[in-house]
N, C-alpha and C positions, 0 to 999 in steps of 0.2 A: 624607831626605836626610840624612847625615853631615856634620861640619862640621871638616874637617881646619885650618882658619884657628886655631881657638880652640880649646887646653886647658886650658890653666894663667893665672890673671892676672889684669888687670881691663880691660872692654873700656867703651866709650861708643859708643852708637847716635847718629847726630846726625842732621840738614838744615839748610840754608843758612835755607832758608825756614821759620824760626821762630825766635819773636823769645826763645827762652828759651834754645834753643841759641847766636843770638848775646851776648845775656846772660853766656854763661858762655864764651865763645869765649878767654876769656885762660887759663878756669882749665883749660879740655882744654889747649892750649898748654904750661901749669906741668906737669903732669900727664907728659904725653910725652917735658918734658925730664927729671924727676926721678925715673920707674919708670921702667926700663928694661921691654919687652914691653908697654907697655900700650898698645892698638891703639883707633883712633879709627874708627870705619865710616860713612860719610854715604850719606842715599839718595838726596840730589839733587846734589851736587858732590862729587866726589871731590879738587877744591882749597880743603875746607873742612874743617878751618878752613886762614887759609892759616900758608906757614911751617911747615907738619908734614909732615915724607915719610911715606913708606908710606900716607896715608890707603887706607881698603879703598873699595873702589867696589861701594856696595850699591842702584846705579840699576837693578839687576834684583831688587829686592826680596826675592832668595830668600833671606840671611842674615836680615832681619830680619822675614821668616815664618818659619823654624823655629824663631827664638827667641820667638816671638809677642809682638814687640812690637810693645806701643800705644801706646806717649807716648814724646813727647821733649824732652829725652835722655832717654834711658835707663844708667844704670851698673850694670854688672853683675859679680863678681866670678865668674869659673868656677876649676875643681880638678877634675883628671883628665878634663876636658873638661864635666865636669857644674855644673851653676848651682848657688850657694851661699850667694849673696844676690846683691836687687838694687836700685836708688834710681831712680823713676820721677821725670821735672821736674827741677826744683832743688833739694837739702835739704841747706842747707849745713852742719849736724850730722851729715846719711847722708854727704858726699862725703867732708868731714873726717874718721868712722871707715874706712872705706869703704878711702883714698888713704892712712893714715897722716897725711897732711899737716895740722898741726893749726889752721896761719894761713888755709886755703885762701879763698876766698871773702870774705874778712873786707872786700871793701867792697860787698858785694852784700846784694840784703837774704835775710831767715833763707828764704827758701822762696818759689818761685813756679813755679805751674802747669806745666804743658810743653805741647804741642801734640800733637797727633794724630799716628800713623805712617801715613806713604804706606802701609803695606803694610798696613791698615783701610779705605779711604775703600773708597765701593762701585763693582762693577767688579773694581776692581784686585783685592781680598780675592774675589771669586769666579775669577778668572783666575789668581789664585796658587793656590788650593786645586784649582784645575782643574789644574793643573799638577804638583802635585806630589801630592794625592791622588785627584783625582776618579777617573780612568782604574782606580783600583783599587775604588774600592767605586760606582761607578757602574755600575748590573746591564743594564741594555739595551745591546744590540748597537751600536757603532758605526760608522756609514755612511761608509765612507771614498770619494772623490771626488780626484780632476785639481786643480792649483793653478788651473786656469783657467777650472773648471765654475762655473756662477751656484747656489748652493747653492737660491735659492730657485727654482731652472727641478726642481734633483734632486726638490726636495718632491712640485712638478708630474708628474712623469716618477712617481714612487713609487706616484702618490694618496693622497698624506697630506695633501690638501688640501679645503676646500670649495668650490673652483671660486676664491678666492680667494688672494693671496700671503699665505702665513703664514712667522712669522721663525725661519727656523734654529734648533734646538736645538741650539745648544752647549754642551760641560759645564758653562762658566763659567755659563751661562746657567739651568742645568737647578738648577747647585746655587745660585747665590742662588733661582730658586724655593723649593727649599725650605726657604729660611731663611723662608716665610710660615707654615708650622706647624711643630708639636711633635713630630706623627707622623713616624716612620723611614719610609727611604724604601722598604724593604720587604712594611710593613704591608699588607695586602689591604686594601683598598676594599670589594673583594667581586666578583661575578661577571659581565661586563660581554656583554650581550647582545648579537647572537644568538648568536654561536660561544662564551657561557660563559667567554670567557679570563678568565684573572685581571688585574683591574684593580688593581695598586700605587699605593701614593703617587708613587713613582718614575716612574711610567706618565702618573698625572695631573698630572703639573710637567711632562714634555715638552713634552705637549698645551698645555697651561696656556699652556707659551713659545710655542710656533706660533698660540695665537691671541690672543699681545699682553699677555698679562695679569700683573698685577703681583704679586710676592712677595707681600702683603697682601690679595689677593683667594683664597689659598688654603684659609683656614676657608669661606670663603660657599662656591666650587665642590665642595670636598671631601660639602659636608656635601648641595649639590644632590645631587653624584654616589647621596649614601646615602640620602636621599628616591626620586631612578630607581629604582634599587633594590628598594626595596621593594614583594613581592608584588600590593600593591593596586593600584599604580601600573600595573604590565603593562605594564613600558618595551619588550618585545620587541613587543609587540601594535602599540604608539604607531608604534615605527618598521616593521613589515613591512605595515600598512593602506595599503589604498589609498587611505583617504580623507587628509584634509592635515595629520593632527597632528602638534607636538610635544612637547618639554618646554619650558613657559613656567613663569618663576623669577620668582617675588615676594617680595622680600626685607623683613626691617623690624625694628628694632633699632637699639641704639646703634652696631652697623657701619656703619649706613647713611654715617651721617656721618664716619663715621674712614676709610673707603677712597675715600668720594667719590663716594655713587651719585646718580642722579638720580632723583626722583621729582615734577619739576616739569613745567617748558616741557619739554614734547617726548620726554616719559620714556618711549615708548614709541617714538621715534624712534634717529636718528643722533647722535653728537656727545659721547657719554659714553662714558670706556674701560671702565670697570668694568659701565656696563649691558654695552657689546658682548661684552667679551669673553669674561666669565662663562660668559654665556647660547653662545658661539663654541665655547667650549671644553667645554662637555661634551658639545656636538651632533659635536662631533672625536672627545672620547674614545669616544661610540659609534661613529663612522666607523672608527678608526685603531687601537682597540683589540679592541672587538667586533665587529668587520669589518662593521658595517649601511652599506652603500655603497650609494646609489641604480641602481635599476634591477639591484639583486642582490636584495637581503633588502628593501633599504626600496625596496617596490611603493605609490607615492603615483601617484595617475594625475595629479596636478595640482602636487603639492607646492604650497608656499608660503614669502615672507620667513623667518617668525617660522623653517624649518629650517637655516637661518641664526644665528638669534640669537633671543632674546624675554626679556629680562630686565630688572626694574624694580623700584625699591623704591616703598614707601606713604609716601605722605605723612601724617605722622603729629605735623604741629605743632597740632593740636587736642585738648588734652588729653581734651575731653569723647567723643572719637572710641574706640573699640575698637577697635586695628589687627587686623588679620587675623591674627594668628600669633596671639594674644591670643587669639580671638574659636575658636580651632583649641587652647587649652589651654597656651602656655607661658606660662611668669610673665614678670610686665612689668618689664622690665628688661634683659628676654633678647631676644639678635640668633637670629631662625630664616629658615627657606626654606620656601617653601609651593611648592611645584610641581603645576603641574596642567595636564592632557593637551589643546591646545586648539592656536587656530593664530588670526590677524587679525591688527591688530583691524579689527572692523565699525565703520563710523563710523556718531554717534548726533547729530542735531540736532534740539533745542527751542528758538527762543530763544524762546518766548511766555509758557510756563505757569508762574506763577508762585505756582499750590500746592503739597504733595505731593501730591493726590492726583491732581491733572492731570499733573504730572511723570510719577508711575508710572506711570499710563494708557498715555502717552508709552513710556516703554521699554518696558513689555509689548508694545506694537503692533510694535515693534523685536524684541522676544525671544522671540515666537511662530514670526518667520519663521527662528529657527536652524534652518540645514537642507535646512528642509520648513517653509509652516505648518500641514503639517498629520501631520508627525512629531511625535510625543509621546514624553516618557518613556522619550527616547534619549539624551538626551547633556547635558551640565552648562552651566556657563557665568558668567563671571567679567563682572562691571558694572565697569568704572572709571571712576568718579566726578569730573567734574570739580571744581575747585571752585566753580563759580557754578552748578552745577547743586545741589551737596552745602548750599550757602547756602541754597536752601528747603528743603532738610529741617530743617536747621541750627536755621533760625530758629526752624519750628515746633516745635521740641523732637525730630526724630523719630532716632531711635538705629540702631545696625548693625539690630540685631532686626527692630525695626517697618518697617526698607527692606525686608530683604529676605522677614519677613513679606509685607507688601503688593506686590510684586512676585511670589510666589508665587502669590498671591491673584487677582489681578488676571490671571492668565495660564492660567486656567482659562476656558475655552469647549465650548459647550454639541456632545457626540459627536456631532449632525447636520451640523452645518459641517466636522466632519473625517471623514466616513467615505467611501472611499475606490468611486471612480466615481460617486457621489451629481453630481457636475457637472463630468463628462468628464474628472474629473484618476484618473489609479491610483493615484496613492500616499492613504495615509489609513490610518483603523482598518477595521474589521471592519463591518457593520450591526450586530452584535448589542450593539454600546457607543452607539448614534444616541442612545440616549435617557438618556447619562451628563450627568457634567457633567466634565470633562476635563480633567487639568493638565497641561500642557505638559509640566512638571517632577516628579523626585520633590522630597518638605520638604527634603531639604537640599543641592538641586544647585544652588542659586544662589550668589554668594560674592559684596560688595563686595567694590573697594579705593578707596582715593582717591589720585590722583594725578592730576599737568596742572598748567599753566600760569593762572594768577588770571585773566586776560582771555579769555573766550570759551565760550557757551551749548555747547560740545561734549562727550560723552562719548564712551566707546567700548563695546563688547562682543568679547569673548575669546569666541568658541562652541569649544564642549569636543568631544571626539573623539566621534563617534553609534558607537560599537562594539557596539549592540544587547547590553549586558551590564547582570546587573543590578548595582546602586548597590554593592551588597557588594564583588560583582567588581572594581570598577574605581572609583578615590576620588584624591581630590587627597591630597599628603600631604605633612605640615609636620615641618619636622624642626629642634631646633634646632644654632645654630653653636658649634660651639666650637675651642675652637686645634688 
């Protein structure tokens, strides 16, 4: 955008809704009288300052955008259409130097900070960027529709939703979302199955807008996508299986508080924007970028609510507890996501056990039922330990390692109880294993995380994908979160 109004001389950008601009209103009038060609550009009122002819109306904020105005007032000197000097806010010495009026502002304080430019306000800034530059660098094809067409209905008609309404991804919303990461819009995060389409940061931002994310969620979402695309996560398999599974996202570290995630009351439920929309965005990206639509590649027999979203933060309020991310190799003080192939949650209730041993036996009784009581070493699981249940372990001095090991050992059962057909049930292990002690899980297949409200002796189990793969072929993935 060129600016035919400004070629040579002095220009001041101002607005009536600015205390500093009101402070220097008389000085602007004086400069206008004494310096031919001096222009006043007003962001909010072309009659400000009063009694000045030909104030330039910049209520569209196009000129403010063009000249990157951040502070009101801003005094600028131009020569041959190029800026050569500017003073932001009120600076008496600077105004005297630039105007050549040695006594200007004599009755005013030497300096006064200015107000923020309207062109930098959230929402307005993105609209201006979209108006002036968005169409030239956003690579995604823009969908045009009639003036009276509901864009939410267009998203339904095009198959871009998960069944719930989405936020239409306008240029300004996409641009705002991209401000949440230092990565370039055309950076390729990876190839998204099932179609193995290139998933760029811009495409992530588009779907993040649709899911209802805020820009500050972008680093978490990008890390989650990178984790999901690790070969051992087997995202294509999670999508295409007839089982219930979907990516479950667990977040650790300082970013939890920074973006306001929920690790407390109702952490696995509704109500928290970050929890709900980060998980939703990942599933929308699988659908809209990778082509993973239900009834097509997504062949889940019944599905699960977690296919909409299941994302939460771990409770790290107890310094004695080792957070999941640190247990999986992330340095203390760093933020990370852990992705798990699972579904749920399944409720667990024990309101009477008061020793860690008794509580572990209770948990084991529920854990061995995952998938089927006779299915063994075919799935992982996450135990979401509530504060009251955790308190029983904490008071006895049990840490993460001890809890996870005790759960593993308590879920080992006599093979004779698991043999297929022995009790009329077809599921089970071969009779040749009847004499063994058979673990329900592989030794590294149980993960414990802490979350939930302070009251209630209830915890939750997130069962893993019964994939029939070896534990080396299919694993949870933890990724550090970067900007």
